[in-house]
VEXMARMI-422693 format. One line per 3 residues: their letters; for each residue z, y, x of C-alpha. Coordinates in nm, 3 decimals, always signed. Layout:
BEGIN
A	Z:Y:X ~ ...
% end
This chain:
BEGIN
MRR	+10.776:+16.265:+4.561 ~ +10.712:+15.997:+4.824 ~ +10.682:+15.730:+4.556
LLL	+10.426:+15.940:+4.365 ~ +10.219:+15.993:+4.680 ~ +10.226:+15.620:+4.756
LLL	+10.107:+15.547:+4.402 ~ +9.821:+15.795:+4.449 ~ +9.730:+15.625:+4.778
VAG	+9.719:+15.282:+4.613 ~ +9.512:+15.420:+4.324 ~ +9.270:+15.585:+4.568
IAL	+9.221:+15.261:+4.765 ~ +9.165:+15.071:+4.440 ~ +8.902:+15.323:+4.321
AIG	+8.721:+15.374:+4.652 ~ +8.727:+15.017:+4.785 ~ +8.852:+14.762:+4.532
YPW	+8.657:+14.879:+4.226 ~ +8.310:+14.888:+4.391 ~ +8.362:+14.548:+4.556
ITG	+8.487:+14.375:+4.240 ~ +8.216:+14.534:+4.025 ~ +7.945:+14.456:+4.277
NLS	+8.041:+14.097:+4.355 ~ +8.250:+13.952:+4.072 ~ +8.140:+14.117:+3.749
GEE	+7.927:+13.924:+3.504 ~ +7.850:+13.553:+3.496 ~ +7.661:+13.353:+3.756
IGS	+7.323:+13.225:+3.637 ~ +7.271:+13.001:+3.937 ~ +7.198:+12.964:+4.307
WRV	+6.870:+12.857:+4.470 ~ +6.799:+12.756:+4.831 ~ +6.505:+12.962:+4.957
YDR	+6.527:+12.862:+5.323 ~ +6.663:+12.557:+5.500 ~ +6.593:+12.524:+5.871
PDS	+6.348:+12.402:+6.000 ~ +6.141:+12.440:+5.680 ~ +5.964:+12.763:+5.584
YKP	+6.078:+13.021:+5.328 ~ +5.996:+12.924:+4.970 ~ +5.955:+13.162:+4.674
VTV	+6.175:+13.087:+4.372 ~ +6.071:+13.137:+4.010 ~ +6.350:+13.192:+3.756
ALM	+6.317:+13.234:+3.379 ~ +6.529:+13.527:+3.259 ~ +6.610:+13.639:+2.906
AED	+6.633:+13.999:+2.781 ~ +6.996:+13.943:+2.682 ~ +7.082:+13.858:+3.046
APV	+7.045:+14.224:+3.146 ~ +7.148:+14.365:+3.376 ~ +7.084:+14.086:+3.630
RAF	+7.208:+14.136:+3.987 ~ +7.037:+13.947:+4.269 ~ +7.216:+13.855:+4.592
VDM	+7.100:+13.689:+4.912 ~ +7.342:+13.473:+5.112 ~ +7.237:+13.423:+5.474
QPL	+7.393:+13.178:+5.718 ~ +7.294:+13.267:+6.077 ~ +7.300:+13.001:+6.348
QNF	+7.450:+13.230:+6.610 ~ +7.654:+13.548:+6.635 ~ +7.495:+13.809:+6.412
IPA	+7.582:+14.180:+6.423 ~ +7.452:+14.365:+6.114 ~ +7.325:+14.717:+6.174
EGR	+7.154:+14.994:+5.980 ~ +6.785:+15.025:+6.059 ~ +6.749:+14.657:+6.156
MAL	+6.576:+14.435:+5.903 ~ +6.724:+14.084:+5.889 ~ +6.533:+13.970:+5.579
TSV	+6.280:+14.106:+5.333 ~ +6.296:+14.058:+4.956 ~ +6.049:+14.115:+4.675
VTR	+6.103:+14.046:+4.305 ~ +5.790:+14.036:+4.087 ~ +5.705:+13.969:+3.724
QGK	+5.347:+13.894:+3.623 ~ +5.231:+14.007:+3.967 ~ +5.403:+14.347:+3.948
DVL	+5.686:+14.451:+4.178 ~ +6.023:+14.486:+4.008 ~ +6.247:+14.516:+4.315
VKT	+6.154:+14.556:+4.681 ~ +6.426:+14.579:+4.945 ~ +6.482:+14.511:+5.313
LNF	+6.815:+14.344:+5.381 ~ +7.018:+14.444:+5.687 ~ +7.360:+14.313:+5.572
ANA	+7.516:+14.627:+5.727 ~ +7.778:+14.655:+5.451 ~ +7.824:+14.280:+5.414
KAA	+8.149:+14.104:+5.488 ~ +8.112:+13.759:+5.640 ~ +8.290:+13.477:+5.459
NRG	+8.344:+13.118:+5.563 ~ +8.163:+12.874:+5.337 ~ +8.359:+12.578:+5.209
SPQ	+8.664:+12.612:+5.434 ~ +8.826:+12.855:+5.682 ~ +8.647:+12.664:+5.960
GPL	+8.316:+12.659:+5.772 ~ +8.001:+12.848:+5.876 ~ +7.987:+13.225:+5.834
VYR	+7.776:+13.348:+5.544 ~ +7.666:+13.709:+5.494 ~ +7.583:+13.847:+5.146
DSI	+7.360:+14.143:+5.064 ~ +7.234:+14.269:+4.729 ~ +6.867:+14.300:+4.640
GDI	+6.957:+14.515:+4.340 ~ +6.976:+14.506:+3.961 ~ +6.702:+14.405:+3.720
DPV	+6.758:+14.628:+3.419 ~ +6.606:+14.610:+3.168 ~ +6.509:+14.244:+3.178
QTG	+6.193:+14.136:+2.998 ~ +6.202:+13.777:+2.881 ~ +5.985:+13.570:+3.112
EYM	+5.954:+13.431:+3.464 ~ +6.050:+13.634:+3.770 ~ +5.946:+13.537:+4.121
FTI	+6.188:+13.602:+4.408 ~ +6.028:+13.601:+4.754 ~ +6.258:+13.618:+5.058
GPG	+6.118:+13.632:+5.410 ~ +6.217:+13.694:+5.772 ~ +6.276:+14.045:+5.902
DID	+6.204:+14.208:+6.237 ~ +6.520:+14.123:+6.433 ~ +6.410:+13.938:+6.746
GLK	+6.605:+13.623:+6.820 ~ +6.775:+13.601:+6.481 ~ +6.802:+13.232:+6.397
VAQ	+6.892:+13.147:+6.041 ~ +7.023:+12.812:+5.917 ~ +7.011:+12.868:+5.542
VDL	+6.932:+13.138:+5.288 ~ +7.033:+13.123:+4.920 ~ +6.939:+13.338:+4.622
VLR	+7.226:+13.402:+4.378 ~ +7.180:+13.563:+4.035 ~ +7.449:+13.703:+3.806
KDV	+7.393:+13.826:+3.449 ~ +7.574:+14.083:+3.230 ~ +7.696:+14.264:+3.542
MAI	+7.873:+14.599:+3.532 ~ +7.705:+14.903:+3.682 ~ +7.912:+15.085:+3.943
DRR	+8.018:+15.434:+3.836 ~ +7.943:+15.631:+4.153 ~ +8.188:+15.906:+4.050
AIP	+8.480:+15.668:+4.106 ~ +8.420:+15.634:+4.481 ~ +8.450:+16.005:+4.577
AGV	+8.744:+16.037:+4.335 ~ +8.918:+15.750:+4.515 ~ +8.846:+15.902:+4.856
ALI	+8.989:+16.236:+4.735 ~ +9.309:+16.063:+4.617 ~ +9.345:+15.890:+4.955
IVS	+9.304:+16.219:+5.146 ~ +9.547:+16.410:+4.920 ~ +9.810:+16.137:+4.934
IFG	+9.792:+16.096:+5.313 ~ +9.810:+16.473:+5.362 ~ +10.110:+16.490:+5.126
LIR	+10.290:+16.206:+5.305 ~ +10.237:+16.376:+5.643 ~ +10.368:+16.709:+5.510
LRR	+10.667:+16.536:+5.351 ~ +10.757:+16.365:+5.677 ~ +10.726:+16.689:+5.876
NRK	+10.947:+16.872:+5.626 ~ +11.214:+16.606:+5.661 ~ +11.201:+16.632:+6.039
DDA	+11.230:+17.012:+6.019 ~ +11.530:+16.984:+5.786 ~ +11.696:+16.741:+6.022
SDT	+11.641:+16.970:+6.322 ~ +11.786:+17.271:+6.133 ~ +12.113:+17.090:+6.065
PPP	+12.374:+17.215:+6.316 ~ +12.536:+16.947:+6.529 ~ +12.889:+16.847:+6.436
PKW	+13.163:+17.037:+6.624 ~ +13.310:+16.870:+6.928 ~ +13.687:+16.873:+6.930
GR	+13.859:+16.894:+7.259 ~ +14.194:+16.757:+7.345
% end
C-alpha cells in the first residue's frame, strides 16, 4: 500500500509541477534569440518573420537584473507588446512572479529571470514586431533583456494541474493514515512478559 501511495505522489508531482514546466519551457523548437536591451542603450523593438507552419509560437523574455530583484505580483518589471501590421496580437505586463532564476553560462554566472509573453496561435505568415519596455518598479536596474521564440510548442492542458494536485493530496493523506495505523498497531501489542528469578 505504501509503495502505491508513493507512486501516486510521484505521479502527482509530475503532473502538477513537472508537466507544466517542461511543456511551457522545453516543448517545440527554438526559432532564435534577440537582444532587445543592453545597458546603457535604450530598448529596441525587434521584427521577426514568422511562417504559418510555425504555429503555435511561444514568446519568452529573459531579463538579467543588475542587483537583487524580488519578483512580486502586481509589480510590473517590463511591458511587452506584439503587433502585426499595426494591430496588437499580444499585450502583457511581465512581473516574473512565477519565474525561476537561472545562472547564465555557469553556476557563478549572472542570474537571469524568464517570463512568458504568451502564444501566437494561429500565426499568419508575415512580420511581427516585438516591443519590450521598462515597467513601473522604481530602482530596478537591468543589464540585458533578450527575446526568445519557440515554434511548434505544446499547449498546456490545464486539467492536468488540478489532477496532479489531487493525487498529491490523496497520497499524502494516505501515507499519514498508514503511519498512524502502524503506530496504533504497535501500541496495542502487549509487552513481553517479564520473568522473575
